[in-house]
C-alpha positions in Angstrom: 87.6 26.4 7.7 85.2 28.3 5.5 82.2 26.8 7.4 83.6 28.2 10.7 83.9 31.6 9.1 80.2 31.6 8.2 79.3 31.6 11.9 81.6 34.6 12.5 80.2 36.7 9.7 77.3 38.9 10.7 74.5 39.3 8.2 74.5 43.0 9.2 76.6 45.1 6.8 79.6 46.6 8.7 80.1 49.3 6.1 76.8 51.0 6.0 73.1 50.9 6.7 70.8 48.0 5.8 69.1 48.6 2.4 67.1 45.8 0.7 64.8 45.8 -2.2 62.0 43.9 -3.9 62.3 44.2 -7.7 59.3 42.6 -9.4 58.9 42.6 -13.2 55.4 43.8 -14.2 54.8 40.9 -16.6 52.3 39.1 -14.4 50.2 39.5 -11.2 51.8 39.5 -7.8 51.9 35.9 -6.6 52.9 34.0 -3.5 56.6 33.6 -4.5 57.2 37.4 -5.1 55.1 38.3 -2.0 57.3 35.9 0.1 60.5 37.5 -1.2 59.1 41.0 -0.5 58.0 40.0 3.0 61.4 38.5 3.9 63.2 41.7 2.7 60.6 43.9 4.6 61.1 41.8 7.8 64.9 42.0 7.5 64.8 45.8 7.0 62.3 46.3 9.9 64.3 44.1 12.2 67.5 46.0 11.7 66.2 49.5 11.2 67.0 49.5 7.5 65.3 50.7 4.3 63.0 48.6 2.1 63.0 49.8 -1.5 60.5 49.0 -4.3 61.9 48.8 -7.8 59.9 47.9 -10.9 62.0 46.1 -13.4 60.1 47.1 -16.6 62.7 47.1 -19.3 61.0 44.2 -21.0 58.7 46.5 -23.0 56.9 43.8 -24.9 55.7 41.9 -21.8 55.5 44.7 -19.2 52.0 46.1 -18.5 50.8 48.9 -16.2 47.9 46.7 -15.0 50.5 44.3 -13.6 52.4 47.1 -12.0 49.2 48.3 -10.3 48.4 44.8 -9.1 51.9 44.5 -7.6 51.7 47.8 -5.8 48.1 47.3 -4.6 49.0 43.8 -3.4 52.0 44.9 -1.4 50.0 47.7 0.1 47.1 45.3 1.0 49.6 43.0 2.8 51.0 46.0 4.7 54.5 45.8 3.2 55.1 49.5 3.1 58.3 50.6 1.3 60.6 53.5 2.3 61.7 54.4 -1.3 60.2 54.0 -4.7 58.6 52.7 -6.7 61.7 53.3 -8.9 61.2 52.2 -12.6 64.0 50.9 -14.7 62.3 52.5 -17.8 63.0 55.9 -16.2 66.7 55.1 -15.7 67.9 54.3 -19.2 70.4 57.1 -19.3 72.1 55.7 -16.2 72.5 52.2 -17.8 73.8 53.8 -21.0 76.6 55.5 -19.1 77.9 52.2 -17.6 77.5 50.4 -20.9 79.6 53.0 -22.6 82.2 52.6 -19.9 82.4 48.8 -20.4 82.6 49.2 -24.2 85.3 51.9 -24.0 87.4 49.7 -21.7 87.0 46.7 -24.0 85.2 44.7 -21.3 82.1 44.5 -23.5 81.5 44.3 -27.3 78.8 44.3 -29.9 77.8 40.7 -31.1 76.5 40.2 -34.6 75.3 36.6 -34.0 71.6 36.1 -35.0 69.2 34.1 -32.9 69.3 31.4 -35.6 73.1 31.2 -35.4 73.0 31.0 -31.6 70.4 28.2 -31.7 72.5 26.1 -34.1 75.5 26.6 -31.9 73.5 25.6 -28.8 72.1 22.4 -30.4 75.6 21.4 -31.6 77.0 21.8 -28.0 74.2 19.7 -26.6 74.8 17.0 -29.2 78.4 16.9 -28.1 77.4 16.7 -24.4 78.7 20.1 -23.6 77.0 22.7 -21.4 75.4 25.3 -23.8 77.1 28.7 -23.7 78.1 31.4 -26.1 81.3 30.4 -28.0 82.7 34.0 -28.1 82.9 34.0 -31.9 82.4 37.9 -32.0 84.6 38.6 -29.1 87.7 39.6 -31.0 86.0 41.4 -33.9 85.3 45.1 -34.1 81.6 45.2 -34.9 79.8 48.5 -35.5 76.8 49.3 -33.2 74.4 49.3 -36.2 75.5 45.7 -37.1 75.3 44.4 -33.6 72.4 42.2 -32.5 73.3 42.5 -28.8 76.0 43.8 -26.4 78.0 41.2 -24.5 80.2 41.3 -21.4 83.5 39.5 -21.6 83.5 36.8 -18.9 87.1 36.2 -17.6 88.2 32.7 -18.5 88.8 30.0 -15.9 88.1 32.2 -12.9 86.6 30.9 -9.6 83.8 33.0 -8.3 83.2 32.3 -4.7 80.6 34.0 -2.5 79.1 33.4 0.9 75.3 32.8 0.8 73.9 33.8 4.2 71.4 30.9 4.0 73.3 28.3 2.1 76.9 28.9 3.0 79.8 29.1 0.5 79.0 28.7 -3.2 81.7 28.4 -5.9 81.2 28.8 -9.7 83.7 28.3 -12.6 83.5 31.2 -15.1 84.6 28.9 -17.9 81.1 27.4 -17.8 79.3 30.7 -18.3 80.2 32.2 -21.7 80.2 35.9 -22.6 77.1 37.4 -21.1 74.4 39.3 -23.1 73.9 42.5 -21.1 71.9 44.8 -23.4 70.1 44.7 -26.8 71.5 48.2 -27.4 72.6 51.2 -25.4 69.0 52.1 -24.6 67.8 48.5 -23.8 69.6 46.9 -20.9 69.0 43.2 -20.0 68.3 41.8 -16.5 71.7 40.9 -15.2 73.3 44.2 -16.2 70.4 46.5 -15.1 70.1 44.8 -11.7 73.8 45.3 -11.0 73.6 49.0 -11.8 70.4 49.5 -9.8 71.7 47.7 -6.7 74.9 49.8 -6.8 73.1 53.1 -7.4 70.5 52.4 -4.7 73.2 51.2 -2.3 71.6 47.8 -1.7 73.5 46.1 1.1 71.7 42.7 1.0 70.1 40.9 -2.0 67.5 38.5 -0.6 65.8 36.6 -3.4 64.7 33.1 -4.5 67.1 30.3 -5.1 66.3 30.3 -8.8 68.6 33.4 -9.0 71.7 31.5 -7.7 73.0 30.9 -11.2 72.7 34.7 -11.9 74.8 35.6 -8.9 78.3 34.8 -10.3 77.4 36.8 -13.5 76.4 39.8 -11.4 79.5 39.5 -9.2 81.8 39.5 -12.3 80.0 42.6 -13.6 80.4 44.3 -10.2 84.2 43.6 -10.3 84.5 45.0 -13.8 82.7 48.2 -12.7 84.6 48.4 -9.4 81.3 48.1 -7.4 81.2 46.7 -3.9 79.6 43.3 -3.6 76.3 43.1 -1.6 75.6 40.2 0.7 73.5 37.4 -0.8 70.8 35.2 0.6 68.8 32.8 -1.5 65.4 31.7 -0.3 64.2 28.1 -0.8 61.6 27.3 -3.4 57.9 27.1 -2.5 56.6 23.6 -3.3 53.2 22.1 -3.7 52.1 19.4 -1.2 53.5 16.7 -3.4 56.8 18.5 -3.2 56.7 19.4 -6.9 57.4 23.0 -8.1 54.6 25.4 -7.1 51.7 25.3 -9.6 48.3 27.0 -10.0 46.6 23.9 -8.8 47.6 24.6 -5.2 49.5 27.8 -4.7 50.6 29.9 -7.6 47.5 32.0 -7.7 47.8 35.8 -7.4 47.6 37.6 -4.1 44.5 39.3 -5.5 42.8 35.9 -5.8 43.5 35.1 -2.1 42.0 38.5 -1.2 38.9 37.8 -3.3 38.4 34.4 -1.6 38.4 36.0 1.7 41.8 35.5 3.3 42.8 38.3 5.6 46.1 40.2 4.9 47.4 39.5 8.4 46.8 35.8 7.8 48.7 35.8 4.5 51.6 37.7 6.1 51.7 35.2 8.9 51.4 32.2 6.6 53.9 33.3 4.0 56.5 34.1 6.7 56.4 30.4 7.7 57.2 29.3 4.1 60.9 28.5 4.7 61.3 30.2 8.1 60.2 29.5 11.6 60.9 31.1 14.9 63.0 29.4 17.6 59.9 28.6 19.7 58.0 27.2 16.6 55.0 29.5 17.3 52.7 29.5 14.3 50.2 32.3 14.8 52.0 35.7 15.1 51.2 39.3 14.4 53.6 41.1 12.0 55.3 42.9 14.9 56.0 39.6 16.6 57.4 38.1 13.3 59.7 41.1 13.0 61.0 40.6 16.5 61.7 36.9 16.0 62.9 37.0 12.4 66.5 36.2 11.3 68.1 34.9 8.2 69.8 32.2 10.2 66.5 30.5 10.7 65.6 30.2 7.1 65.8 26.7 5.8 67.6 25.5 2.7 65.1 22.8 1.7 61.9 23.7 -0.2 59.0 25.1 1.7 55.7 23.2 1.3 52.6 25.2 0.6 49.8 23.7 2.9 46.4 25.0 2.0 44.9 23.3 5.1 47.3 25.2 7.3 46.4 28.5 5.5 42.7 27.8 6.0 43.2 26.9 9.7 45.3 30.1 10.3 42.7 32.3 8.6 39.9 30.7 10.7 41.8 31.7 13.8 42.1 35.3 12.7 38.4 35.4 11.7 37.3 34.2 15.1 39.0 37.2 16.7 37.0 39.7 14.5 33.7 41.0 15.7 30.6 40.2 13.6 30.4 43.9 12.5 34.0 43.9 11.3 33.5 40.7 9.3 30.2 41.9 7.8 32.0 45.1 6.6 34.7 43.1 4.9 32.2 40.7 3.4 30.1 43.6 2.0 33.2 45.1 0.4 34.1 41.8 -1.3 30.8 40.3 -2.2 28.2 43.1 -2.2 26.4 41.8 -5.3 26.2 38.2 -4.1 24.7 39.0 -0.7 21.0 38.1 -0.3 20.3 39.0 3.3 20.0 42.2 5.3 22.3 43.5 8.0 20.5 42.2 11.1 20.2 38.6 9.8 23.7 38.7 8.5 25.1 39.7 11.9 23.1 36.9 13.6 24.4 34.5 11.0 28.0 35.5 11.5 27.6 35.1 15.3 26.8 31.5 14.8 28.7 30.9 11.6 32.1 32.6 12.0 33.4 29.6 14.1 32.8 27.4 11.0 34.3 29.8 8.5 37.9 29.4 7.2 37.6 32.4 4.8 35.2 35.2 4.2 33.7 33.7 1.0 32.3 30.9 3.2 29.6 33.4 4.2 28.1 33.0 0.8 27.4 29.3 1.3 26.4 30.0 4.9 23.7 32.4 3.8 22.3 29.7 1.5 21.2 27.9 4.7 18.6 30.7 5.1 17.1 29.9 1.7 14.8 26.9 1.9 15.2 24.6 -1.2 12.6 22.1 -2.4 14.0 19.1 -0.6 12.8 15.4 -0.6 10.7 14.4 2.4 12.9 11.3 3.0 15.7 13.7 4.0 13.7 14.5 7.2 13.9 11.1 8.7 16.9 10.2 10.9 18.4 6.9 9.6 15.5 4.4 9.6 13.1 6.3 11.7 9.4 5.9 10.7 7.8 8.9 9.1 5.1 9.1 11.8 7.8 9.3 14.5 9.5 12.1 12.6 6.2 13.9 12.1 5.5 13.7 15.8 8.9 15.1 16.7 8.3 18.1 14.5 4.8 18.7 15.9 6.3 18.7 19.4 9.0 21.2 18.3 6.3 23.3 16.7 4.1 23.4 19.8 6.9 24.4 22.1 8.3 27.0 19.6 4.9 28.7 19.5 5.0 29.3 23.2 8.4 31.1 23.2 8.1 34.9 23.2 9.6 36.8 20.3 12.0 38.8 22.5 13.2 35.5 24.1 13.7 33.8 20.8 17.5 33.2 21.0 19.8 30.2 20.8 20.2 29.8 24.6 16.5 29.9 25.4 15.6 27.7 22.5 18.1 25.0 23.7 16.6 25.3 27.2 13.1 24.7 25.9 13.6 22.1 23.2 16.5 20.0 24.4 14.4 18.2 27.1 12.2 17.0 24.2 15.3 15.9 22.3 16.5 13.9 25.3 13.1 12.3 25.7 12.5 11.5 22.0 16.1 10.6 21.2 18.5 13.4 20.0 18.9 12.0 16.5 15.2 11.4 16.0 14.3 14.9 17.2 17.2 17.2 16.2 17.9 15.8 12.7 14.4 16.4 11.3 14.2 19.8 13.0 17.5 20.9 11.4 16.5 19.6 8.0 13.1 21.3 8.3 14.8 24.6 8.9 17.5 24.4 6.3 16.3 21.9 3.7 19.8 20.4 3.7 21.7 17.5 5.2 24.5 19.8 6.2 23.9 23.2 7.9 24.4 25.0 11.2 22.5 23.5 14.2 18.8 24.0 14.6 18.8 26.4 17.5 21.4 28.6 15.8 19.2 28.6 12.6 16.1 29.4 14.5 17.6 32.5 16.1 18.7 33.8 12.7 15.4 32.9 11.0 13.2 34.3 13.7 10.0 32.8 15.2 7.6 33.3 12.4 9.9 31.9 9.6 11.0 28.9 11.9 7.4 27.9 12.4 6.6 28.3 8.7 9.4 25.9 7.8 8.5 23.4 10.4 5.0 23.4 9.1 6.2 22.8 5.5 8.2 19.8 6.7 5.1 18.4 8.5 3.0 18.8 5.4 5.8 17.0 3.3 5.5 14.0 5.6 
């Protein structure tokens, strides 16, 4: 019966406008998981004409850092995830939390707990030894403890109550309150803890939908009980699947848990990351993969988010980025490359644009340009590299001499890839393509892997191409 009800319930709030939020803690850099949560909230708000709110949850004073807050804000802006309100900071809202804490204390729904960390740990270990689920025993629940003696403020969890809510992705979820134990909600009146502060903020900011990672499912019943105690309306919940590494283990730094800033520095485009992250746990009805943000908004729905973990595929990310790079002009790419890698660039504008013309089809990210430009620097290579397979050195030398003779006859203003192919390919067909093109490419690049010879010659120019062919002949 309940499963039939799910289909009838719209994810759109019937009682007010759509208001969603992203609420990162500034205790680390913006990473893929938080960016995905932000994106799905942003898409949902855009799709339904709602509001997207940025809230910085910085009540953890020991771990919060302004540099992380800046990284989060800069990362969201770079991705184009513009917010309608905020950033609100919990550290600026302490008086609001204190008011609600006082209410719960005065109504005997919360109390000061004097248990030390050592006492709680001993209690926890004993419960584990007995095979019980660890939870606070409630030893201070019925004592009148003065604020100055309290270690923490706890919320009284109702005993043996079933907490049921409809997750818009996962369906009905039921928890038993007897498994939770009285909940720590604040260190003192001025220092709220996560589960309490988030309930107050969501109410005060009129959040209609809480869209977050599945690691928060266990927090949901605690927050619902607090909402009931405070007579707050319950927002709708949707818990996103975990992001997994290719081996289906939890996301790690080896594959995917790097910061958004690192992806930017490696030369992934923001439109690529938005497109890629959108497909981590969601896909459109037509299974289209490459989509602009406007198209993703049009196709997006919570109903098409999967329950199972979403695998982070770096090959797919690279492929997708290569498709976006191909659409950019050489001048656009060059501007972005200069902004990212100015101190690592060793060639001038004209050569760079020529290199991008031939090289952007091979690039999967902007940093690939740095290795591409190395093809224009001739290393001191072994002469044996010049010979194709078991070709005799004299045959290789003859092929290079022929290439040199024809190259000399080509006028500078005609020295381009198309004309070079027209002039030199008949020689390659006559000599054997491997025997002719391999030594020519190695002579120009000094490497066994590089762009094609005619592409390189156009970028290097006539004079430098002839100089390198001559070096190869002398090596032989």
